[in-house]
C-alpha positions as CSV (number, residue, x, y, z in Angstrom):
1,M,114.8,164.9,21.5
2,P,111.4,167.0,21.6
3,D,108.2,165.3,22.6
4,S,105.9,164.8,19.3
5,S,103.1,164.7,21.3
6,A,103.7,168.4,23.2
7,L,104.6,169.4,19.3
8,Y,101.4,167.8,17.8
9,R,99.2,170.0,20.8
10,E,101.2,172.9,19.9
11,L,100.4,172.3,16.1
12,S,96.7,172.0,16.7
13,R,96.4,174.9,19.2
14,S,98.4,177.6,16.8
15,R,96.1,176.2,13.9
16,E,92.6,176.4,16.0
17,W,93.7,180.2,16.8
18,L,94.4,181.1,13.2
19,G,91.2,179.3,12.1
20,N,89.3,181.4,14.7
21,A,91.0,184.6,13.9
22,A,89.8,184.2,10.2
23,S,86.5,183.4,10.8
24,R,86.1,186.7,13.2
25,V,87.9,188.7,10.3
26,S,85.3,187.1,7.8
27,D,82.1,187.9,10.3
28,R,82.9,191.2,10.0
29,P,85.2,192.3,6.9
30,H,83.8,195.6,6.7
31,A,84.9,196.3,10.5
32,A,88.0,198.5,9.2
33,L,86.0,200.4,7.0
34,E,83.2,201.3,9.8
35,A,85.7,202.1,12.5
36,G,87.7,204.3,10.0
37,A,84.5,206.1,8.9
38,F,83.4,206.2,12.5
39,W,86.5,208.4,13.6
40,L,86.7,210.4,10.5
41,A,83.3,211.4,10.9
42,I,84.8,212.5,14.6
43,A,87.7,214.3,13.3
44,L,86.7,215.9,10.3
45,P,84.8,218.5,11.7
46,I,88.5,220.6,12.3
47,A,88.5,220.6,8.7
48,Y,85.6,223.3,8.8
49,L,87.9,225.4,10.9
50,P,90.0,227.3,8.3
51,I,86.9,227.5,5.9
52,V,85.0,229.3,8.2
53,I,87.9,231.5,9.7
54,V,89.4,232.3,6.5
55,P,86.4,232.3,3.5
56,A,88.6,234.5,1.0
57,V,91.1,231.3,0.1
58,G,88.1,229.9,-2.3
59,G,87.6,227.1,0.6
60,S,84.0,227.5,0.3
61,Q,83.8,225.7,-3.3
62,F,84.9,222.4,-0.6
63,V,82.1,222.5,1.6
64,P,79.3,220.8,-0.4
65,A,81.9,218.3,-0.8
66,L,83.2,218.2,2.8
67,L,79.5,217.9,3.9
68,A,78.7,215.0,2.2
69,V,81.8,212.9,2.9
70,H,80.9,214.1,6.5
71,A,77.4,212.5,6.4
72,L,78.7,209.4,4.1
73,C,81.1,208.8,7.2
74,V,78.5,209.5,10.0
75,V,76.2,206.8,8.2
76,L,79.1,204.2,7.7
77,G,80.7,204.1,11.1
78,S,77.2,204.8,12.9
79,D,77.2,200.7,14.0
80,H,81.1,201.1,15.4
81,T,81.2,200.9,19.0
82,P,84.8,201.8,20.1
83,T,86.4,199.4,23.1
84,A,88.8,200.9,25.6
């Protein structure tokens, strides 16, 4: 028969861990958005290359929208600190 006090301690630890995880998520609910905006701001300039290399494709109409999205990503992702 399993030790009920050991089971109780394990359940208590599990509840505590879940509670801590939930509080970390609720402390910074926008962290995923911030991280996504940060990395998109880094990767988005790659989309400029086809427009610069082949301007006749008609991509020049998307340049203002692309610049606006890039600026928005830079602002939203500016507080993100990537960890290794």
